[in-house]
C-alpha positions in Angstrom: 72.5 110.9 142.8 71.9 108.8 139.6 74.2 105.6 138.8 76.7 105.2 136.4 77.2 102.0 135.0 79.8 101.0 132.0 78.9 98.3 129.5 80.6 97.2 125.5 80.1 100.2 123.2 78.2 99.8 119.8 77.7 100.9 116.8 74.8 103.1 117.5 76.7 104.8 120.5 79.5 105.9 118.2 78.1 108.9 117.3 77.1 110.4 121.0 80.7 108.8 122.2 81.8 110.7 119.3 80.5 114.2 120.5 81.7 113.7 124.5 85.1 112.1 123.5 85.9 116.3 121.9 84.1 117.8 124.0 85.9 116.3 126.9 89.2 117.3 125.4 88.2 120.3 123.6 87.3 121.6 127.4 90.6 120.2 129.1 92.5 122.2 126.8 90.8 125.6 127.0 90.6 125.4 130.4 94.4 124.7 130.8 95.2 127.2 128.1 96.7 125.0 125.7 95.0 124.2 121.6 92.5 121.8 121.0 94.3 119.1 119.3 90.1 118.5 118.0 88.7 121.0 116.4 85.7 119.7 116.1 83.1 117.0 116.8 83.3 115.3 113.7 86.5 114.8 113.5 85.9 112.8 117.4 83.6 110.8 115.5 85.2 110.4 112.9 88.7 108.7 115.8 85.7 105.8 116.8 84.4 104.7 114.0 88.0 104.2 113.0 88.8 102.6 116.4 85.9 100.2 116.5 87.3 99.5 112.6 90.0 98.4 114.3 89.2 97.7 118.2 85.8 96.4 117.8 85.8 94.6 121.3 87.8 97.2 123.2 85.5 100.2 122.8 83.7 100.6 126.6 80.7 103.8 127.5 79.9 104.9 130.7 76.2 106.0 130.9 73.8 108.3 133.7 70.1 108.4 133.4 70.6 106.2 129.5 72.9 109.0 128.5 76.2 108.5 127.2 79.0 110.7 130.1 82.0 108.3 128.9 84.2 106.9 126.7 87.1 104.5 126.9 88.8 102.2 124.7 91.3 99.2 125.5 94.0 98.2 122.4 95.1 94.1 123.1 98.5 93.4 121.3 99.0 90.0 123.3 101.0 90.9 126.2 100.5 94.3 125.7 97.4 96.4 125.4 96.9 100.3 125.5 94.4 102.3 126.2 92.7 106.0 125.0 91.3 107.4 124.9 89.6 108.1 128.2 87.6 110.9 128.2 84.4 112.4 130.6 81.8 115.0 130.0 83.0 117.9 131.3 79.6 118.1 133.3 80.0 114.2 134.2 83.4 115.0 136.2 84.4 114.2 139.9 81.8 111.8 139.7 83.7 108.7 139.7 83.3 108.0 136.2 87.0 108.3 134.5 87.4 105.4 137.5 84.9 102.7 136.3 86.2 103.7 132.8 89.5 102.6 133.5 88.6 100.4 136.0 87.3 98.1 133.1 89.7 99.0 130.2 92.3 97.2 132.9 90.4 94.5 132.6 89.9 94.0 129.4 94.4 93.9 129.0 94.3 90.4 131.7 96.8 92.3 133.7 99.5 91.7 131.0 101.8 95.2 130.4 99.4 98.1 129.9 100.3 101.7 128.1 99.1 105.2 127.4 99.9 108.2 127.0 98.8 112.0 128.3 99.0 115.2 127.7 101.3 116.3 130.6 99.0 119.6 131.2 96.6 117.4 132.9 96.8 117.3 136.3 93.6 115.5 137.0 94.0 113.0 134.7 97.4 112.1 135.9 96.2 112.0 139.5 93.7 109.1 138.1 96.3 107.0 136.1 98.4 107.5 139.7 96.4 106.2 141.8 95.9 103.1 139.3 99.8 101.9 139.0 100.9 104.0 135.9 104.5 105.1 136.2 105.9 107.7 133.7 109.4 106.7 131.9 109.3 108.9 129.5 108.1 112.5 127.7 107.0 113.0 124.5 106.6 115.6 122.4 104.1 115.9 119.9 105.1 118.1 116.6 102.8 119.2 114.1 104.3 120.9 110.5 102.2 123.6 109.2 100.6 123.0 105.5 102.5 125.3 104.1 105.7 123.5 105.3 108.1 122.8 103.1 111.5 119.6 103.1 112.6 116.6 102.9 114.8 114.1 104.4 117.7 111.9 101.7 118.1 108.8 102.8 121.8 107.8 103.9 123.8 106.2 101.3 123.2 102.4 100.3 119.6 102.5 101.4 117.2 102.8 98.9 113.4 104.2 100.0 110.3 102.9 98.3 106.8 102.1 98.8 105.5 99.1 100.8 104.4 96.1 98.8 101.8 92.9 99.1 105.2 91.2 99.5 106.1 93.5 102.3 103.5 93.2 104.9 105.0 90.2 106.9 108.3 92.1 107.2 106.8 94.9 108.1 104.8 93.3 111.2 107.9 91.7 111.9 109.7 94.6 112.3 107.2 96.2 113.9 107.0 94.3 116.8 110.2 94.4 117.9 109.6 98.2 118.0 106.2 98.0 120.4 106.9 94.4 121.6 104.1 92.7 120.1 103.1 91.7 116.6 99.8 94.7 115.9 98.6 93.5 112.1 94.4 94.7 113.0 97.2 98.6 114.2 98.7 98.7 110.2 95.9 97.0 107.9 94.8 100.0 107.5 98.0 101.9 106.9 98.7 99.2 104.2 94.6 99.6 102.9 94.4 103.4 102.8 97.4 105.3 103.7 101.0 105.5 103.1 103.8 102.8 104.0 107.9 103.2 103.3 111.0 100.8 103.9 113.8 101.2 103.7 115.5 98.3 101.7 119.6 98.2 102.9 119.6 94.8 100.1 120.0 93.0 102.9 116.9 93.0 105.5 114.1 95.9 106.0 116.5 98.8 107.8 113.0 100.3 108.5 109.7 101.7 107.9 107.4 104.6 108.7 103.3 104.3 108.4 101.3 107.9 107.5 97.0 108.0 107.1 95.4 111.9 106.3 92.3 112.2 106.9 91.1 115.7 105.7 93.1 118.3 106.4 95.3 116.8 108.7 97.6 113.4 108.2 99.4 112.1 111.2 102.8 110.0 111.1 103.5 106.7 113.1 104.2 104.4 113.3 108.0 104.2 112.6 111.4 102.7 113.3 114.5 102.3 112.3 118.0 100.7 113.4 119.4 104.0 112.3 118.3 107.4 113.9 118.9 109.0 109.9 117.1 106.0 108.4 113.8 107.3 110.2 114.9 110.2 109.6 115.0 110.0 106.1 112.0 107.8 106.3 110.0 110.5 108.3 110.4 113.1 106.1 110.3 111.5 102.9 106.7 110.3 104.0 105.7 114.3 105.6 106.5 115.4 101.3 105.0 112.6 100.3 101.6 113.5 102.4 102.3 118.1 100.8 98.9 119.8 102.1 98.1 118.8 105.3 98.9 119.9 108.7 101.2 116.5 109.9 101.8 115.3 113.3 104.1 113.4 115.0 104.2 112.0 118.2 108.2 110.9 119.6 109.8 110.7 123.2 111.1 113.5 123.4 114.9 112.5 124.2 115.5 111.5 120.4 117.8 114.3 120.2 118.6 113.5 116.5 115.1 113.5 115.3 113.9 116.0 117.5 116.0 118.3 115.2 115.7 116.6 112.2 112.5 117.2 112.2 112.4 120.7 113.3 114.9 121.6 110.1 111.9 119.9 108.2 109.3 123.3 109.4 108.3 120.0 112.3 107.0 123.3 115.5 106.4 121.9 118.9 102.3 121.9 120.0 102.2 120.0 122.8 103.9 117.7 125.7 102.9 114.8 126.8 103.5 111.4 128.5 104.7 108.2 127.8 102.9 106.1 131.3 103.0 101.9 131.7 101.5 99.7 134.3 103.1 96.3 134.8 107.0 96.7 133.4 108.0 97.6 130.6 109.9 101.0 130.2 110.8 104.1 127.8 109.9 103.3 124.1 113.3 101.7 121.6 114.8 104.3 120.1 114.6 105.6 117.0 111.4 105.0 116.6 107.6 107.0 116.4 105.0 106.5 118.3 101.7 105.0 116.4 98.6 107.7 116.8 99.6 108.0 120.7 96.6 106.0 121.2 98.1 102.8 119.7 101.8 103.2 121.0 
């Protein structure tokens, strides 16, 4: 059997690594009778290029006989590191490639808290993460609102929802750090540059925020957080309406009944169940919180 090596990902690797990422997740979804979350290789390649721009030092690839057979990405944010994706080509699975990639990604975390989002139906990868010491701390639900759906939320009295401006950046980073557990300006800045960011003002402070970004006919919401559940729902609902014409995805804690009921009223439907897993301490996501695109929670 050929020896598998793991090294840092380079620019020249992104196309092939994107194909591996697509094949891995597409294959496992079909084998479990699930709807694939990535519909085409081009989407996976674009996603890895995005990750390389945000975390240029976080990518890893596994090679066998000179061919890339696996990819993983670590997103270090001070004391918190999130991991994702971790993907192995279907023909290379069962040979320890995922374990090698995960081990190197954990080394990059440097012993701090590590988080990841796991698709609940994938028992094989669940076993990998549990053996590495991760524990499940919260169920998550990914919802999607079809492009043709309508409906919007109304802000509570005394709260004004508006587009973020340059002067909001430092307050936005600080508010997000309260929810996430560490400052992550490199994750938020792409939303400020190329996506949409809304803030909620109550006349005294930043009462909440919501980020979203569109990729062709698909849009993703998160991170989003607020001091009050009604404010969060108003932020997410307003941003959803602004992204009309795209299928909008959002990843939320399954225990947040207020948010789930409100999103259902806006036309969102369940796409898949996931699990929030943590290594090295940490608990479930905070109240009134929407995760950032899963991989960078």
